[in-house]
N, C-alpha and C positions, 0 to 999 in steps of 0.2 A: 504494500500500500504506500501511497505517496503522503507521508506524514507532513512534508513541507506543503503539499497541496491543501491538506486539511487545515494546517495552520493559517494559510493564506485565506482559505474559504471562510474560516471562523471570523475574520475581520471584514469581510466584504459585505456590501449592502445587497445580499441575495436572500431569497425566500426559502430556497431548498437546495439540497445537494443530492445529486443522483449517483448512487453507488452501482457500478457495473458488476455483472457476474456474481451476484450475491448467492451463495450456496448454503449458508448456515446462519443461525441467529448470533453466533459468536462474532461473525464479521460485523454485524450491526452493532453489537455491544462494544466492540473495540473502537469502531468509528465514533460512536456517541461518546465514549469515555475520552477519546482524543479531542473531539470537538469541545467537550466540557473543559478539559485541561487547557485548551488553547483560548478559552474565554468566549466561545461562540454564544450568541444570545439564545435564550430558551426558545425564541420564535423560529430559529433556523430549523427547518424540517429536513428529514432524511427521506429520500425516495429510494427504493430498492429495485434494481433491475433483475428480473428473473429470466434468465436466458439459457439455462442448462437443465437437463433432466433432474439433477440433484437439487437445484434451486426450486424447481416446481414441487418436488417431493417434500421439501422442507418449507413450503410456502406458509403453512399454518404457524410454524415455530418462528419463522422470520417475521411474519405479521405481528406477532406478540412480543417481539424482542425489545421494543423501546417505545415510550410515550412520544418520542421525537419523530417516530415513523409516521408519515402521512400518506404514502402511496406505494403501491406495487406497480411496476412498469414491466410489461412483457417484451422481451427481446425475441421477437418471432423469427427473425432471420437466422440467428445463431441457434435458436432452439430447434428449428426445422432441420438444420444441418446436423446437430447433435443427435436428433432422433433418427437420422438416416432416412428422412422422409423427403418427398419431392415438394417443391414450393408450388402448390396448386391454388387456383383462384378460390375454391371452396374451403380451403384450409382445414379439411376434415382431420388431418393428422394432428392438428393442434387443439381440437375441441376439448379433449380431456384436460390438457394443460390449462386452457382458458378457464374451464370450470373450477379446477382446483385453486387457481389464483383468485378468481372472483369470490369463491366461497371463503377463502382465507381473509381477503380484504373485507368482505361484508361482516364476517364474524368479529372483526376487530375495529370496525368503523373507519376503514381506510378507503381512499380513492383507489381505483385500479384503471390503468391505461393500456389500451391495445397497442401492439407494435406497429412499426412503420410498414408502408406499402412501397416497395422499392421501384416498381416500374412506373416512372413518372409519365410515360406516354399512354398508360392504360387508365384513363379516367373512369371508364365503366367498371374496371376491376377494383379501383380505389373506392368508388361509390358503393360497390357491393361489400367490400370489407368494412366500410364505415357502418353500413346498415346492419351487417352481421354483428359487429362489435356492439352496437346499440341494443340489438335484439338479445344478445347474450348477457348484457348488463354492465358493459364497460362504461366508465365515466368520461372517457376521452380517447383520443388517438394520437400517438406520437407522429411527428412529421419530419421529413428530411428536406422539404422544399416548400417555399411559400405558396407555390401554385396549388398545393394540396389543400390549403386552408379553406378555399371556397366550398369544396365538397364537404369537408369536415363540419363546417358551420351548419349545414343542412341535416346532418346525420347524428350528431352527438349531443347528448343532454348538456345544456349550457351551464347549469349550476349544480354540481355535485355537492354532497353533504358537507365536505370539509373545505369550504372556501371556493372561490371562483377559479376553476382550472379548465382551460380549453385545450391546450396542447403543449407538448414538450418538444423541443427541437433537438434532433440528434445529429446535426451537422458536426462532423469531427469526432463523433463517438466511435469507439473501436468495438 
């Protein structure tokens, strides 16, 4: 983990910190203890990205790991790859993972965000993914390009339970 990055984030005027590849509640606990040690304000929320089979299987424990935790974010591209599945428009290979993450988030009063749609030329596929995410119970959809925001605005619930959250931007995320 980048302790220097956490130290810097603790002093920035940001609302949340997104942790990639979270696979255990221990990762959340360590991050929160470091944020506290670096003097992060209590309002600084932690979002956990679930993008591996292990992360999905521990979604319940991760969701309960800290009062600072505000959202679970699905990393659908890496998860699809790690499941040895094909990236299909219907995303059937991800339905179980979606359900486990949504259940964990709802059980702990967290927001839950659907993963990105990578094909920027596929407006119809993106719209279908937005509709599917809303139908499944996601609070929002992560975006990799501003173009996608128009469709997202028509498909995702605008006011989830824990504050106003419309989308997270994954530009530069690994």
